C-alpha positions, 0 to 999 in steps of 0.5 A: 516754843523756840530754840531758846525754849530748849532749856539748858545747853551743855547740861551734864546727863550724869545726874539724869541717869541711874548709873550717874554717868554721862556727858553733856547734851547739846540741848536739854529740856524737861517736858511735863505735858503731852503738848510740851512733848509734841511741841518740842519734837516739832521744834527740833525737827524745824531746826534739824536736830535729833531728839533723844527722849530720856525717861527714868534714865535706867537701862542706859549707858550714856557716852562720856561725850554726851548726846548730840541734838536735843535730850527731852526728859519726859516728866509727863505722868498721867494714868487712868484705869477703865475696867482691866485696862490701865492707860498711862503716859510715856513718862509715867514710872512703871512702878506707878502703873503697877500701884494704880492697877493694884489699887483698882483691883487689877492683877497681872501688872505687879511685876512692873513695880520692880522695873525701874524706868518709865512706860516709854522705855518699857514699850521701846525695850520690852521691859520685864521682870519676874516672868512678866514682860511688856509684850504680854500685857501691852494692848497698844501704844500711841507713837509719834515720829519726827514729822509729828505724825501720830498713830496707834500700833497694836502690840503685834505690830511692834516686833517684840522679842526678849528685851527688844522691839522694832522701835529700838534705834528708830526716832519713833517716840512713845506717847502713851500706852494701854496695858491689860491686866485682869479684874482681881483682888486689890489685897492680892495685888498689893501683897504680890507687889510687896513680895516682889519688891522684897525679893528684889531688895535681897538680890540686887545691889540697889544701894549703888548706882546701877542700870539694872541687868547689864546683859540679857539672859542667854536661852535657858540660862542666867547671865549672872550665873555665867558671870559669877562662874567665870569668877568675875564678881567684884572685878573692876575697871576704873570706877566700874565694878561687877557687883559682888551682890549680883554678877549681872549688875555693873555698879558705879562704885567710885566715879566710873566713866562710861568708858570704864563700864564699856571696857568692863562689859567687854572684859565680861563678854570675853571671859564668858565666851572663853570659858563657856562659849556663850556670847552675852548680849547687852541689855543696857543700851549704849547711847550718845557720842561714842 
């Protein structure tokens, strides 16, 4: 693999993010196998280029100026079940992990069906929903650094807390992960997935481009409740709008830029701090050239 293998130059990242926002990548390459992923990291290192691995493009706000270096879109999807353990490659959608587990009669991973994004993103950000989170079910993760060195880290070595891990803001990439459910009943698991999916459809503005929850829930409260109580539902800056359906979602209502979203986030933080003396911490990750 050579530099010419780095696919498109100047590829817009907007079509590759759930918010449909983001400037160009210097180099953009889609990988579909473990070998491609590791080879691409090696070539980037040899050329002294930074690497950003893009999974589902959810939970991300990519700057209007884009991302420098190489953006690898991880399309490597692979999963297997052994007893109550599901092993999945980093590019596998969490919803797929939940489905594979349920079909095999493994319970406890149903919440994953409602989280947009991939295994790699979940391992990095401790993704969660419906009272479950990655840290609760992860056994270990195989990681690789920019030197191409791979190792396996146990869940207790990843510095997990609410929606964060020690992997964030590091160049370490998740290769694959193992999740533990519990041996249970297939019909039960499938039913739970359907119930959760229906609840999510009722509450969240899934018809418009969004990035999931914009802010983390403060201890003992909900960001959405505070934002709504501050009278900010429907508030817009440029093409970005606080969703009238769920106040902790900012939607791309009409050709929003990353700067629109960031400005709206700052406005929401300011209003909530002023009215309730609570500092909202972003859950969405701002990446790229700000």
